[in-house]
Wavefront OBJ file of the C-alpha trace (Angstrom):
o trace
v 0.050 0.149 0.053
v 1.370 3.001 -1.245
v 1.892 5.521 1.804
v 0.323 9.459 1.429
v 4.385 10.516 0.754
v 4.412 8.141 -2.305
v 1.351 9.670 -3.265
v 2.302 12.989 -3.444
v 6.125 12.754 -4.901
v 4.207 10.360 -7.692
v 4.301 12.988 -10.423
v 8.083 13.594 -9.730
v 8.939 10.295 -9.770
v 7.283 9.086 -12.860
v 8.281 12.324 -14.628
v 11.811 11.721 -13.276
v 11.976 8.313 -14.815
v 10.557 8.830 -18.056
v 13.123 11.411 -18.917
v 16.048 9.263 -17.042
v 15.595 7.224 -20.345
v 17.391 9.909 -22.484
v 20.490 8.683 -21.209
v 20.609 5.162 -22.506
v 19.692 6.922 -25.895
v 22.152 9.393 -25.702
v 24.743 7.315 -25.030
v 24.076 5.077 -28.140
v 23.795 7.997 -30.340
v 27.207 9.682 -29.395
v 28.832 6.121 -29.597
v 27.261 5.502 -33.053
v 28.024 8.584 -34.774
v 31.292 9.782 -32.879
v 33.234 6.678 -31.633
v 34.861 5.482 -28.172
v 36.577 8.386 -27.645
v 34.177 10.934 -28.134
v 31.667 9.251 -25.771
v 34.016 8.896 -22.994
v 33.969 12.434 -23.411
v 30.544 13.043 -23.430
v 30.639 10.715 -20.480
v 32.943 12.853 -18.343
v 31.218 16.032 -19.132
v 27.830 14.893 -18.105
v 28.956 13.460 -15.075
v 30.667 17.158 -14.237
v 27.389 19.051 -14.856
v 25.821 16.648 -12.675
v 28.227 17.480 -9.810
v 28.358 21.232 -10.474
v 24.472 21.918 -10.563
v 23.735 19.859 -7.519
v 26.939 21.909 -5.469
v 25.896 25.085 -7.367
v 22.167 24.913 -6.108
v 22.941 23.991 -2.232
v 25.435 26.675 -2.360
v 22.765 28.947 -3.715
v 20.642 28.021 -1.325
v 22.271 29.818 1.284
v 21.052 33.488 -0.735
v 17.931 32.195 -1.946
v 16.520 30.090 -0.018
v 15.736 27.355 -2.198
v 13.106 24.930 -1.966
v 12.729 21.330 -3.775
v 10.195 22.557 -5.831
v 12.741 25.195 -7.672
v 15.628 22.781 -8.265
v 12.904 20.351 -10.083
v 11.546 22.876 -12.204
v 15.124 23.860 -13.148
v 16.208 20.425 -13.393
v 13.472 19.651 -16.352
v 13.553 23.582 -17.740
v 17.471 23.971 -18.284
v 17.254 20.461 -20.365
v 14.698 21.489 -22.510
v 16.400 24.645 -23.861
v 19.651 23.064 -23.904
v 18.164 19.979 -25.901
v 17.408 22.561 -28.799
v 21.404 22.576 -29.286
v 22.019 18.856 -29.086
v 22.133 18.691 -32.788
v 25.226 21.109 -32.496
v 27.190 18.284 -30.903
v 27.334 16.110 -28.149
v 28.304 18.669 -25.223
v 25.298 20.155 -25.635
v 23.699 16.902 -24.916
v 25.619 16.128 -21.907
v 25.436 19.518 -20.255
v 21.325 18.959 -20.811
v 21.421 15.376 -19.277
v 24.322 16.342 -16.536
v 21.797 18.971 -15.226
v 18.971 17.298 -14.990
v 20.371 14.820 -13.226
v 22.178 17.116 -10.783
v 19.246 19.186 -10.086
v 16.641 16.324 -9.737
v 18.609 13.822 -7.734
v 19.471 17.003 -5.296
v 15.944 17.307 -4.869
v 15.028 13.876 -4.446
v 17.919 13.137 -2.371
v 17.146 16.216 0.140
v 13.107 15.286 0.326
v 13.904 11.416 0.869
v 16.332 12.053 3.592
v 13.932 14.612 5.486
v 10.684 12.766 5.250
v 12.018 9.152 5.562
v 12.626 6.756 8.887
v 14.948 4.173 8.153
v 12.132 1.467 8.778
v 10.052 2.883 5.734
v 13.093 2.619 3.246
v 12.686 -0.812 1.573
v 9.213 -0.688 0.728
v 9.342 2.908 -0.408
v 12.159 2.041 -2.704
v 10.461 -0.925 -3.950
v 7.304 1.124 -4.818
v 8.973 4.215 -6.314
v 11.678 1.757 -8.160
v 8.179 0.174 -10.109
v 7.269 3.692 -11.000
v 10.116 4.716 -12.107
v 10.423 1.523 -14.339
v 7.101 1.712 -15.753
v 7.525 5.674 -16.413
v 11.017 4.843 -18.539
v 9.251 2.035 -20.040
v 6.426 4.110 -21.693
v 9.298 6.825 -22.193
v 11.374 4.190 -23.916
v 8.450 2.609 -26.103
v 7.172 6.493 -27.460
v 10.431 7.621 -28.359
v 11.673 4.033 -30.173
v 8.389 4.862 -32.259
v 9.545 8.459 -33.428
v 12.770 6.812 -34.381
v 11.368 3.879 -36.465
v 8.896 6.509 -38.267
v 11.569 9.037 -38.959
v 14.450 7.429 -40.259
v 16.488 7.256 -37.116
v 16.922 10.922 -37.000
v 18.967 11.872 -33.625
v 16.333 15.150 -33.561
v 13.348 13.015 -33.183
v 15.095 11.879 -29.878
v 16.064 15.247 -28.392
v 12.716 16.731 -29.581
v 10.356 14.229 -27.928
v 12.547 14.547 -24.639
v 12.382 18.306 -24.463
v 8.648 18.190 -25.004
v 8.511 15.713 -22.264
v 10.757 18.411 -20.162
v 8.447 21.366 -20.387
v 5.510 18.583 -19.504
v 7.447 17.645 -16.358
v 8.543 21.306 -15.250
v 4.436 22.266 -14.970
v 3.521 18.825 -13.665
v 6.253 17.043 -11.453
v 6.549 19.840 -8.448
v 2.844 19.940 -8.183
v 2.160 18.182 -4.796
v 5.836 18.135 -3.452
v 5.438 18.493 0.757
v 7.220 21.496 2.204
v 10.526 21.172 3.523
v 13.468 23.387 5.065
v 15.116 26.042 2.628
v 18.052 24.074 1.322
v 20.916 25.333 1.727
v 24.591 24.047 2.995
v 26.393 25.115 6.001
v 29.724 23.296 6.928
v 30.161 20.773 4.239
v 33.916 20.163 5.278
v 32.835 19.492 9.000
v 31.340 16.116 7.200
v 34.758 15.052 5.617
v 36.582 15.340 9.102
v 34.006 12.591 10.437
v 35.616 9.312 10.789
v 32.110 7.394 9.355
v 32.677 9.578 6.269
v 35.742 7.702 5.822
v 34.482 4.698 6.108
v 31.824 5.382 3.210
v 34.749 5.706 0.576
v 35.202 2.299 -0.213
v 31.051 1.936 -1.009
v 31.445 4.752 -2.717
v 33.967 3.965 -5.285
v 32.283 0.587 -5.849
v 28.960 1.777 -6.187
v 29.908 4.828 -8.791
v 33.199 4.713 -9.209
v 32.445 2.931 -12.457
v 29.128 4.800 -13.257
v 30.656 6.258 -16.554
v 32.756 3.052 -17.769
v 29.137 1.175 -17.394
v 27.510 3.976 -19.676
v 30.371 3.511 -22.087
v 30.294 -0.456 -22.143
v 26.623 -0.464 -22.536
v 26.459 2.010 -25.724
v 29.310 -0.085 -27.116
v 27.629 -3.489 -26.444
v 24.301 -1.824 -27.990
v 26.321 -0.665 -31.105
v 28.446 -3.579 -31.853
v 25.409 -6.381 -31.313
v 22.476 -4.307 -32.622
v 23.710 -1.529 -34.642
v 21.017 0.243 -35.363
v 19.388 2.986 -32.436
v 15.948 1.811 -32.497
v 16.951 -1.627 -32.290
v 18.460 -0.987 -28.801
v 14.874 0.847 -28.167
v 12.584 -2.251 -28.713
v 14.948 -4.413 -27.294
v 15.199 -2.117 -24.386
v 11.228 -1.782 -23.792
v 10.716 -5.871 -24.285
v 13.377 -6.280 -21.475
v 11.932 -3.519 -19.216
v 8.524 -5.270 -19.257
v 10.415 -8.519 -17.347
v 11.882 -5.886 -14.509
v 8.962 -4.056 -13.799
v 6.331 -7.120 -13.645
v 8.944 -8.785 -11.454
v 9.371 -5.879 -8.872
v 5.673 -5.321 -8.859
v 4.590 -8.614 -7.911
v 7.224 -8.923 -5.283
v 7.127 -4.731 -4.339
v 5.090 -5.921 -0.885
v 7.849 -8.201 0.224
v 10.833 -6.177 1.003
v 11.455 -4.797 4.598
v 14.133 -3.289 6.934
v 14.663 -7.554 8.177
v 15.488 -8.973 4.491
v 17.464 -6.270 2.733
v 20.504 -8.170 2.904
v 18.931 -11.162 1.258
v 17.190 -8.878 -1.578
v 20.148 -7.529 -2.190
v 22.194 -10.598 -2.401
v 19.839 -12.306 -4.702
v 19.767 -8.561 -6.860
v 23.712 -8.885 -6.887
v 23.407 -12.641 -8.403
v 21.366 -11.443 -10.894
v 23.333 -8.069 -11.904
v 27.101 -10.306 -11.743
v 25.278 -12.660 -14.269
v 23.953 -9.591 -16.273
v 27.750 -8.058 -16.777
v 29.215 -11.641 -17.753
v 26.646 -11.707 -20.712
v 27.865 -8.319 -21.744
v 31.223 -9.853 -22.099
v 29.937 -12.964 -23.793
v 27.887 -10.714 -26.261
v 31.267 -10.321 -28.320
v 30.635 -14.114 -29.472
v 27.050 -13.400 -30.628
v 24.861 -10.806 -31.136
v 21.864 -12.925 -29.196
v 23.717 -12.892 -26.108
v 23.472 -8.797 -25.987
v 19.655 -9.530 -26.158
v 20.031 -12.432 -23.040
v 21.785 -9.688 -21.300
v 19.351 -6.783 -21.605
v 16.474 -9.241 -20.752
v 18.437 -10.346 -17.366
v 19.810 -6.786 -16.563
v 16.172 -5.440 -16.697
v 14.921 -8.203 -14.414
v 17.706 -7.582 -11.908
v 18.395 -4.085 -12.263
v 15.493 -2.329 -10.599
v 16.118 -4.664 -7.247
v 19.658 -3.962 -7.340
v 18.411 -0.386 -7.763
v 16.238 -0.340 -4.786
v 18.856 -2.081 -2.564
v 21.483 0.725 -3.519
v 18.950 3.464 -2.884
v 18.357 2.063 0.798
v 22.398 1.654 1.027
v 22.629 5.109 -0.369
v 20.499 6.645 2.391
v 21.874 4.655 5.168
v 25.508 6.060 4.167
v 24.237 9.375 4.237
v 23.044 9.082 8.158
v 26.251 11.039 9.550
v 26.279 14.047 11.871
v 25.840 17.345 10.159
v 23.379 19.219 8.226
v 21.937 17.301 5.600
v 22.474 19.553 2.749
v 26.486 19.159 3.713
v 26.036 15.301 3.562
v 24.559 15.705 0.200
v 27.313 17.847 -1.180
v 29.928 16.312 -0.083
v 28.798 13.334 -1.265
v 28.632 14.006 -4.894
v 31.955 15.755 -4.957
v 33.409 12.415 -4.025
v 31.337 10.728 -6.354
v 32.286 12.884 -8.885
v 35.854 12.578 -8.118
v 35.598 8.718 -8.058
v 33.683 8.507 -11.706
v 36.027 10.605 -13.504
v 39.427 8.792 -12.041
v 37.730 5.271 -12.755
v 36.742 6.565 -16.473
v 39.804 8.678 -17.149
v 42.052 5.318 -16.196
v 39.892 3.005 -17.738
v 40.271 4.864 -21.222
v 43.748 5.607 -20.847
v 44.695 1.674 -19.779
v 42.683 0.424 -23.033
v 43.964 2.779 -25.786
v 44.701 0.731 -28.756
v 42.610 -2.023 -27.959
v 40.095 -3.653 -30.078
v 36.497 -2.713 -28.797
v 36.025 -6.561 -28.278
v 38.874 -6.442 -25.722
v 37.347 -3.345 -23.960
v 34.414 -4.925 -23.853
v 35.424 -8.228 -21.826
v 37.889 -5.805 -19.733
v 34.948 -3.372 -18.652
v 32.297 -6.328 -18.368
v 34.500 -8.154 -15.786
v 35.316 -5.149 -14.108
v 31.761 -4.186 -13.351
v 30.915 -7.605 -12.436
v 33.707 -7.875 -9.776
v 32.674 -4.143 -8.582
v 29.068 -5.625 -7.739
v 30.501 -8.374 -5.649
v 32.475 -6.050 -3.738
v 29.824 -3.948 -3.201
v 27.810 -6.567 -1.896
v 30.483 -7.637 0.647
v 31.075 -3.994 1.905
v 27.374 -2.982 1.865
v 26.523 -5.833 3.763
v 28.293 -4.120 7.259
v 26.355 -0.949 6.699
v 23.429 -2.756 6.513
v 23.703 -5.082 9.316
v 24.016 -1.857 11.530
v 20.205 -1.155 11.421
v 18.812 -4.190 12.004
l 1 2 3 4 5 6 7 8 9 10 11 12 13 14 15 16 17 18 19 20 21 22 23 24 25 26 27 28 29 30 31 32 33 34 35 36 37 38 39 40 41 42 43 44 45 46 47 48 49 50 51 52 53 54 55 56 57 58 59 60 61 62 63 64 65 66 67 68 69 70 71 72 73 74 75 76 77 78 79 80 81 82 83 84 85 86 87 88 89 90 91 92 93 94 95 96 97 98 99 100 101 102 103 104 105 106 107 108 109 110 111 112 113 114 115 116 117 118 119 120 121 122 123 124 125 126 127 128 129 130 131 132 133 134 135 136 137 138 139 140 141 142 143 144 145 146 147 148 149 150 151 152 153 154 155 156 157 158 159 160 161 162 163 164 165 166 167 168 169 170 171 172 173 174 175 176 177 178 179 180 181 182 183 184 185 186 187 188 189 190 191 192 193 194 195 196 197 198 199 200 201 202 203 204 205 206 207 208 209 210 211 212 213 214 215 216 217 218 219 220 221 222 223 224 225 226 227 228 229 230 231 232 233 234 235 236 237 238 239 240 241 242 243 244 245 246 247 248 249 250 251 252 253 254 255 256 257 258 259 260 261 262 263 264 265 266 267 268 269 270 271 272 273 274 275 276 277 278 279 280 281 282 283 284 285 286 287 288 289 290 291 292 293 294 295 296 297 298 299 300 301 302 303 304 305 306 307 308 309 310 311 312 313 314 315 316 317 318 319 320 321 322 323 324 325 326 327 328 329 330 331 332 333 334 335 336 337 338 339 340 341 342 343 344 345 346 347 348 349 350 351 352 353 354 355 356 357 358 359 360 361 362 363 364 365 366 367 368 369 370 371 372 373 374 375 376 377 378 379
């Protein structure tokens, strides 16, 4: 049963989930049109824009008393405007997506950590992930249809998401609960906490390879499927499995079984990453990879959402904890992406995909092993 808080956040969660699917389409388009190096640059710019937007918003909050509604509106309006320039080059697209991620997730973290108790996080994560996946499925199907009808024109993708962003800027913030104004106080006080230092291994494992995973997913899609709309149809079909599975089991998650759910999801994620590497042998294995990933990723995302909230249960102002986390995640992501790109210079796409898939699978295993200790502390 959905709680009153979930009902109030639902428009925002649906719009965020739908617009987030642009990330997958953008990665495939950039890789298909510009190749491996530009895909890495695109990802680095996107992740940097994410960090700059969330940190900048929380810094400006000291002067303007910002509310989550302000960040959410800006998080959809800015991409809608920037997407008009997306045809001029992939860096505009990277800025648009980064602004969306930074501003909307900054607002969402603030809302969820302000309003949710630890014991409420597991059912909340399961319920909201169902809506996120369902909204993403609808958006992916719609955009894929436009691609097919317009002869694989990238402009159809950008125009679709620009229109979605304009609608979301009006509809998403309508029922948000009120919270204290967003602003940071003393971020460096969080850094000096011993508890924050203990978070660093998990931050590195969870998000350090985020950029690498984005590039690898786009690379695998282009090598196995070739046409962008084929990626869209395959991703849509695969997402149905995850949405149905999570919907059927959404009422079974609670604080007492979060470890078991994360362990099962970790097994599925490892299998999905290994299948991505195996897809170099036969394109059909990429479809199996997408099916497996779509079936287990919602469960893994729900577990990571709870774990991330647990990691932010430190001392200090909430805004300070969020800002410091984002800067640290950005540093890990840049180091991992830059290091991976440097290490595989001159490699064939097949070797790159094999190495990256192995790294992603290993990171999931280590994240589970390290995260288990954090989740046990609240049982």
